[in-house]
VMD Tcl script that draws the C-alpha trace (Angstrom):
set ca {
  {2.07 14.76 27.80}
  {1.50 12.99 24.49}
  {-2.21 13.80 24.68}
  {-1.41 17.50 25.07}
  {0.97 17.41 22.11}
  {-1.63 15.55 20.05}
  {-4.27 18.17 20.85}
  {-1.86 20.98 19.96}
  {-1.23 19.62 16.44}
  {-3.57 21.28 13.88}
  {-5.92 18.88 11.98}
  {-4.28 19.76 8.64}
  {-0.86 18.71 9.98}
  {-2.33 15.50 11.41}
  {-3.73 14.62 7.98}
  {-0.32 15.16 6.40}
  {1.34 12.97 9.03}
  {-1.22 10.21 8.45}
  {-0.72 10.42 4.68}
  {3.05 10.27 5.17}
  {2.80 7.19 7.38}
  {0.46 5.50 4.90}
  {2.87 6.28 2.04}
  {5.85 4.84 3.93}
  {3.94 1.64 4.76}
  {3.20 1.11 1.07}
  {6.88 1.26 0.13}
  {8.88 -1.89 -0.48}
  {12.54 -2.68 -1.05}
  {12.22 -1.95 -4.79}
  {11.32 1.68 -4.13}
  {14.32 1.97 -1.83}
  {16.66 0.57 -4.49}
  {15.36 3.09 -7.03}
  {15.67 5.98 -4.56}
  {19.18 5.00 -3.49}
  {20.28 4.91 -7.10}
  {18.50 8.20 -7.79}
  {20.47 9.87 -4.96}
  {23.76 8.98 -6.66}
  {22.48 10.14 -10.06}
  {21.28 6.83 -11.56}
  {17.69 6.90 -12.79}
  {16.01 3.50 -13.00}
  {12.46 2.66 -14.12}
  {10.20 0.45 -12.04}
  {8.47 -0.78 -15.21}
  {9.71 -2.37 -18.43}
  {8.21 -3.91 -21.55}
  {9.35 -7.37 -22.62}
  {7.84 -8.87 -25.75}
  {6.56 -12.26 -24.60}
  {6.12 -13.44 -28.18}
  {6.61 -12.03 -31.66}
  {4.63 -14.94 -33.09}
  {0.97 -14.54 -34.07}
  {-1.63 -16.82 -35.62}
  {-3.69 -13.95 -37.10}
  {-3.00 -11.72 -40.09}
  {-4.57 -8.42 -39.05}
  {-4.91 -5.48 -41.39}
  {-2.28 -2.87 -40.60}
  {-0.11 -5.29 -38.58}
  {3.38 -3.81 -38.17}
  {5.02 -7.24 -37.93}
  {3.48 -8.38 -41.23}
  {4.14 -5.05 -42.90}
  {7.85 -5.04 -42.02}
  {8.25 -8.84 -42.19}
  {9.24 -8.95 -38.51}
  {11.87 -6.25 -39.08}
  {14.86 -6.70 -36.78}
  {12.74 -8.33 -34.07}
  {12.79 -11.87 -35.47}
  {10.43 -14.75 -34.68}
  {10.49 -16.16 -31.18}
  {9.27 -15.95 -27.60}
  {10.49 -15.02 -24.12}
  {11.93 -18.07 -22.38}
  {11.20 -18.62 -18.69}
  {14.89 -18.97 -17.82}
  {15.56 -15.52 -19.33}
  {12.63 -13.96 -17.49}
  {13.70 -15.53 -14.19}
  {17.25 -14.30 -14.69}
  {16.02 -10.80 -15.61}
  {13.90 -10.44 -12.46}
  {16.74 -11.67 -10.24}
  {19.29 -9.37 -11.93}
  {16.99 -6.35 -11.69}
  {15.21 -6.66 -8.31}
  {13.78 -3.12 -8.46}
  {11.37 -3.93 -11.32}
  {7.75 -3.86 -10.13}
  {5.83 -4.17 -13.42}
  {6.34 -5.87 -16.79}
  {4.19 -5.28 -19.88}
  {4.31 -8.51 -21.89}
  {2.34 -7.69 -25.05}
  {3.67 -5.85 -28.05}
  {3.91 -7.10 -31.63}
  {2.89 -10.75 -31.29}
  {0.41 -12.86 -29.31}
  {1.35 -13.41 -25.66}
  {-0.59 -16.67 -25.39}
  {1.54 -18.43 -28.00}
  {4.41 -18.44 -25.49}
  {4.76 -22.05 -24.20}
  {6.52 -20.82 -21.02}
  {3.77 -18.37 -20.11}
  {2.39 -20.26 -17.11}
  {5.81 -20.50 -15.47}
  {6.42 -16.81 -16.17}
  {3.11 -15.86 -14.54}
  {3.77 -18.08 -11.51}
  {7.28 -16.74 -10.98}
  {6.20 -13.09 -11.36}
  {3.47 -13.68 -8.77}
  {5.98 -15.19 -6.33}
  {8.19 -12.09 -6.74}
  {5.29 -9.62 -6.57}
  {5.93 -8.38 -10.11}
  {2.80 -7.07 -11.80}
  {2.20 -8.46 -15.30}
  {0.06 -6.68 -17.90}
  {-0.85 -6.97 -21.57}
  {-2.30 -3.52 -22.25}
  {-0.73 -3.38 -25.71}
  {-3.27 -6.03 -26.67}
  {-3.90 -9.75 -27.16}
  {-6.17 -11.50 -29.65}
  {-7.21 -14.18 -27.10}
  {-7.98 -16.79 -29.79}
  {-5.67 -19.51 -28.50}
  {-5.76 -19.86 -24.70}
  {-5.89 -23.15 -22.79}
  {-8.05 -23.63 -19.71}
  {-4.84 -24.14 -17.73}
  {-3.59 -20.68 -18.71}
  {-6.99 -19.08 -18.12}
  {-6.98 -20.41 -14.56}
  {-3.36 -19.35 -14.05}
  {-4.20 -15.79 -15.12}
  {-6.66 -15.59 -12.23}
  {-4.89 -17.76 -9.67}
  {-1.60 -15.88 -10.06}
  {-3.18 -12.44 -10.37}
  {-2.22 -11.35 -13.88}
  {-3.20 -7.68 -13.59}
  {-4.99 -6.86 -16.84}
  {-5.11 -6.91 -20.65}
  {-6.70 -5.38 -23.71}
  {-8.45 -7.96 -25.89}
  {-8.71 -6.93 -29.55}
  {-12.33 -7.46 -30.62}
  {-13.26 -5.13 -33.48}
  {-16.93 -5.94 -33.92}
  {-19.81 -7.91 -32.44}
  {-19.98 -10.80 -34.92}
  {-17.63 -13.15 -36.76}
  {-18.31 -11.47 -40.10}
  {-17.32 -8.01 -38.89}
  {-14.56 -9.11 -36.50}
  {-12.73 -11.29 -39.05}
  {-12.59 -8.47 -41.60}
  {-9.91 -6.78 -39.49}
  {-8.67 -9.73 -37.38}
  {-8.12 -12.08 -40.31}
  {-7.91 -15.79 -39.32}
  {-9.53 -14.91 -35.98}
  {-12.54 -16.65 -34.42}
  {-14.97 -14.27 -32.70}
  {-16.94 -16.98 -30.89}
  {-13.78 -18.54 -29.51}
  {-12.61 -15.19 -28.11}
  {-15.96 -14.56 -26.43}
  {-15.97 -18.10 -25.04}
  {-12.49 -17.60 -23.57}
  {-13.62 -14.38 -21.87}
  {-16.62 -16.22 -20.41}
  {-14.38 -19.00 -19.08}
  {-12.05 -16.43 -17.57}
  {-15.00 -14.75 -15.91}
  {-15.98 -18.10 -14.36}
  {-12.48 -18.56 -12.94}
  {-12.58 -15.04 -11.51}
  {-15.84 -15.89 -9.77}
  {-14.38 -19.19 -8.53}
  {-11.35 -17.45 -6.99}
  {-13.30 -14.33 -5.98}
  {-10.80 -12.27 -7.95}
  {-11.07 -8.89 -9.63}
  {-8.03 -9.66 -11.80}
  {-7.20 -9.88 -14.57}
  {-9.03 -6.77 -15.69}
  {-10.34 -7.39 -19.20}
  {-10.78 -4.48 -21.59}
  {-12.57 -4.93 -24.92}
  {-10.43 -3.04 -27.47}
  {-12.32 -1.93 -30.59}
  {-10.51 -0.36 -33.57}
  {-13.04 1.74 -35.50}
  {-12.84 0.96 -39.22}
  {-14.96 1.22 -42.36}
  {-16.74 -2.09 -41.73}
  {-17.57 -1.75 -38.01}
  {-18.42 1.96 -37.85}
  {-22.22 1.60 -37.80}
  {-24.17 2.71 -34.75}
  {-25.81 -0.70 -34.35}
  {-22.43 -2.50 -34.41}
  {-20.83 -0.15 -31.90}
  {-23.82 -0.27 -29.54}
  {-24.00 -4.05 -29.75}
  {-20.31 -4.34 -28.86}
  {-20.85 -2.06 -25.86}
  {-23.79 -4.18 -24.71}
  {-21.82 -7.42 -25.07}
  {-18.85 -5.96 -23.20}
  {-21.16 -4.95 -20.36}
  {-22.69 -8.45 -20.24}
  {-19.21 -9.99 -20.07}
  {-18.14 -7.63 -17.30}
  {-15.56 -5.92 -19.52}
  {-14.67 -2.29 -19.92}
  {-14.56 -1.15 -23.54}
  {-12.26 1.30 -25.28}
  {-12.35 2.48 -28.87}
  {-9.27 3.25 -30.94}
  {-8.77 5.17 -34.17}
  {-7.61 3.17 -37.16}
  {-3.86 3.74 -37.67}
  {-4.35 4.33 -41.41}
  {-6.26 7.54 -40.74}
  {-9.80 6.30 -41.46}
  {-12.50 8.93 -40.78}
  {-16.03 7.57 -40.05}
  {-18.94 8.47 -42.31}
  {-21.17 9.56 -39.41}
  {-18.56 11.41 -37.40}
  {-20.87 12.98 -34.75}
  {-22.42 9.60 -33.96}
  {-19.08 7.80 -33.69}
  {-17.63 10.51 -31.45}
  {-20.74 10.42 -29.28}
  {-20.81 6.63 -28.94}
  {-17.06 5.98 -28.63}
  {-15.64 9.07 -26.94}
  {-13.09 9.45 -29.74}
  {-12.11 12.89 -30.99}
  {-11.34 13.07 -34.70}
  {-10.96 16.81 -35.21}
  {-7.25 16.65 -34.31}
  {-5.98 13.33 -35.60}
  {-2.51 13.72 -34.12}
  {-3.14 14.80 -30.55}
  {-6.68 14.11 -29.44}
  {-8.67 11.05 -28.53}
  {-6.59 8.15 -29.73}
  {-8.57 6.12 -27.21}
  {-12.14 6.47 -26.00}
  {-14.64 4.80 -23.72}
  {-18.38 4.67 -23.47}
  {-18.58 7.12 -20.59}
  {-15.91 9.75 -21.13}
  {-13.61 11.41 -23.62}
  {-9.88 11.14 -23.25}
  {-7.41 13.54 -24.82}
  {-3.85 12.23 -25.08}
  {-0.57 13.97 -25.76}
  {0.94 13.50 -29.23}
  {1.96 9.99 -30.19}
  {5.60 11.02 -30.32}
  {5.38 11.61 -26.55}
  {3.46 8.39 -25.98}
  {6.18 6.30 -27.64}
  {9.41 8.30 -27.24}
  {8.99 8.73 -23.49}
  {9.06 4.94 -23.14}
  {12.86 5.17 -23.32}
  {12.72 6.74 -19.85}
  {9.62 5.30 -18.20}
  {9.17 1.76 -19.61}
  {11.93 0.71 -22.02}
  {11.11 -2.00 -24.55}
  {13.09 -5.25 -24.50}
  {12.86 -7.85 -27.25}
  {11.95 -11.45 -26.35}
  {15.65 -12.39 -26.71}
  {16.90 -9.58 -24.43}
  {17.96 -7.01 -27.00}
  {17.19 -3.44 -25.91}
  {14.77 -1.84 -28.42}
  {13.86 1.35 -26.52}
  {10.23 1.81 -27.58}
  {7.52 -0.61 -28.66}
  {7.19 0.50 -32.36}
  {10.92 0.15 -33.10}
  {11.30 -2.37 -35.93}
  {14.66 -1.31 -37.35}
  {17.60 -2.03 -35.07}
  {18.43 -2.46 -31.39}
  {20.80 -0.47 -29.18}
  {23.61 -3.01 -29.35}
  {23.21 -4.36 -25.83}
  {21.43 -7.39 -24.35}
  {19.57 -6.78 -21.09}
  {19.47 -10.48 -20.19}
  {23.27 -10.64 -20.40}
  {24.48 -7.40 -18.78}
  {21.44 -6.27 -16.77}
  {19.03 -3.38 -17.25}
  {21.09 -0.70 -15.47}
  {24.16 -1.17 -17.69}
  {21.95 -1.37 -20.78}
  {20.15 1.89 -20.04}
  {23.47 3.62 -19.42}
  {25.09 2.30 -22.60}
  {26.58 4.91 -24.94}
  {24.04 4.93 -27.81}
  {21.05 4.75 -25.48}
  {22.23 7.74 -23.40}
  {23.01 9.77 -26.51}
  {19.62 8.91 -28.02}
  {17.77 10.26 -24.98}
  {19.75 13.49 -25.19}
  {18.98 13.67 -28.92}
  {15.23 13.27 -28.30}
  {15.43 16.19 -25.89}
  {17.10 18.41 -28.47}
  {20.73 17.47 -27.99}
  {23.38 16.44 -30.50}
  {22.23 13.98 -33.18}
  {23.28 10.37 -32.57}
  {23.81 8.80 -35.98}
  {23.98 5.28 -34.52}
  {20.54 5.57 -32.91}
  {17.58 3.50 -34.15}
  {15.53 6.72 -33.86}
  {17.33 8.38 -36.77}
  {14.97 6.88 -39.37}
  {11.85 7.00 -37.18}
  {8.97 9.17 -38.44}
  {8.27 10.42 -34.91}
  {11.81 11.68 -34.45}
  {11.88 13.25 -37.91}
  {8.70 15.12 -37.06}
  {9.83 16.45 -33.69}
  {13.22 17.42 -35.16}
  {11.67 19.25 -38.15}
  {9.31 21.14 -35.84}
  {11.96 21.67 -33.14}
  {9.41 20.16 -30.74}
  {11.57 17.87 -28.65}
  {10.69 15.78 -25.57}
  {10.70 17.85 -22.39}
  {11.35 17.02 -18.74}
  {7.77 17.97 -17.99}
  {6.43 15.41 -20.44}
  {8.63 12.72 -18.94}
  {7.50 13.55 -15.39}
  {3.89 13.50 -16.55}
  {4.45 9.88 -17.52}
  {5.48 9.18 -13.91}
  {9.22 9.29 -14.48}
  {11.85 10.69 -12.10}
  {14.35 11.37 -14.79}
  {16.52 14.17 -16.16}
}
mol new
graphics top color blue
foreach p $ca { graphics top sphere $p radius 0.5 }
foreach p [lrange $ca 0 end-1] q [lrange $ca 1 end] { graphics top cylinder $p $q radius 0.2 }
display resetview
């Protein structure tokens, strides 16, 4: 009987059934928590950003923390007890981005954080970037042993002379040595993670073809991917065609195209206002001390709630935060919002070009 039914089912339907079964098998309790809340009208993200450390040993050109003298963020680091409490209070969180305005590896509790996240199957990343100058062998091994997912390492050049022009106080050879050690641990544990991406900000000193090509060659030798980023101050390379060809960056539209590039393809991103503002829905930023900041560039003030104290759900549904999201989508202005003085908000408001549901969904959200 079952064989007859099986034969009667068209191949296209069988494929859909198989895909559905595969999808269900990949689900875990965190997805169910999010879906159950979604059914009753509560939208929760599966990813957040928590600044592991606002401290940094370098003094990079264009550093937001140095420019604003730490703003309202303050100097400090994420404590293990706070991270443990956060994960237990918010069991639906699947991913945490730890890097933002400081250096992750200056956090003395980092190993315990990595171990605990691994035990709870919480993916850790540092895609916002690390300088990788100060990393102990113990932490390097822990990154591999406890499956830290991936990170961008800021290396803007292929020699100490060029690298230290932008990453002031940094040591190029030490960074490369740390990547080599990490590679050895990955081979020891037969691990693909952490994924290491060489992040290269194109500036006036490292824009030459020889420098860019050498960096690409070194990244390949180290088993790293490489991405290129435009300088935030609006620098335009002297040999624009060459730089675009070698980096994949697109300079013709400085606001919307090619913020990032790679050696083998060109990537066109949506405007930066979408990249940052949508974080309020898809991956809200939390300060190292638990204060809700909303997005990663916010240096002015928080939303008046502490996630470590009241939990993420209550924080995201606090009055000012809810009104801010409506404001970013074209609703009534919220004077208490940190976004009021933000250049991104001022731009979208002046152009009447507010965040849309489509843009939020494109960033993998399930929100209003």
